[in-house]
N, C-alpha and C positions, 0 to 999 in steps of 0.2 A: 515533498516539494513537487509541485505540479507546474508545468510551463504550457500555457495555450499555444497551439501552433497557428500560424497566420493563415494557412489554407484550411478548407473544409473538405468534407468527402463527396461534394457535389449535391448533397441533399440539403445543404444548409446547416447541418450539425456541426458542433464545434468538435474539434480534435484536441486532445491533450496528451502530454508527455509527463511520465513520472520520472523524476530526476533523481539521481543519488546525491544526498545531502553530505556524504562523507566517504572517505577511503576505507576500504576493508574487503571482506570475502563474503560473497553471496553464500548463505548457509541454509536458506529456505526459499522456496518459491510457492506462493499460496494460491495462485491462480494458473489458469492455462489459457492459450490463445483461443478466442472466442468466447471466454467466460464473461459474465455479467457482474459487475462489481458496483458497490455502493460507496459513496463518499465516507472516508474514515476507514474503510476496510484495508487490512494489511494486504500488501500484494507481493513484497519481498522482505526477507530478513537479511541484514548485513551484519556481520560481526566485524567489531573494530576494537582493539585493545582489550580483548577478552570479553567484551560485552556484546550482547545481541541488540540490534537497533531495527525495529520494524519500519518499514517504509510504507506509508498508506496513501491510497488513492484519495486525492482532494476533490474529485468530481466523480459522479455516477456515470456508468456507461458501459460499453463492451470492449473487451481487449481486442485490439487488432494487430498487435505485435508485442513479442516478448523478446527483448535483446540481451538478456543474461542467462546463465545457467548456474546450478548449484556448483560451487568450488571455484567459480570465476571471481577474479579481482575486480573491484569496482573502484571508480575514481569520482571525485566531486564533480557534479555537473553531467555525469554520463547518463544517457537516456536508458532507463531500465525497461520501461512499459510504455505502449501508446495505447490511448483509449479513444473511442468516438462516443460522443454524447448521445444518450437515449434517455427519453423522458419517462418511459415505462420499463423500468429495469427490475427484473426478477434475478435476484442474486444467486449465483453458483460459485462454488469454491469454498474456501475455508472461512466461512462467515462466523463460525462458532468461536474463534479466537479474538473476537471484537466485542463479545457481549460485555455490557458493563457489569461490574461486581457491586453488590449493595455493600454499603458501610453502615454499621450500626453506630450512630452518633453518641450512644450512651455507654459503649464499650471503651475499656481503657487498655493500654499496652500491658503486657505481663510485666510485673515488677514496678510499674509506676505507682505513684501515690495519687489517689483521687481526691 
């Protein structure tokens, strides 16, 4: 969940907040302060009810603030990360975890009848 901030950084670029959508514990941080991220890239993973939920950036930009650490509790609506919009974003960080996986449409599940 991303929430645009009202103010800009003085250059006219938009600033965004990545907001926690659920209560849980931060189990992974996939970016660092100053990293460049792309929309859809996971920035934080939160564990809740024994399931891991990746929280993704909904805008491309540069990380200007990281407000959580691994092991910290998160709450609904808590600001996790702040980003500033950048039009020419070169991604740094854990971008490998967001690569789409190819699905063979002719494959059937094990044990199913075709």
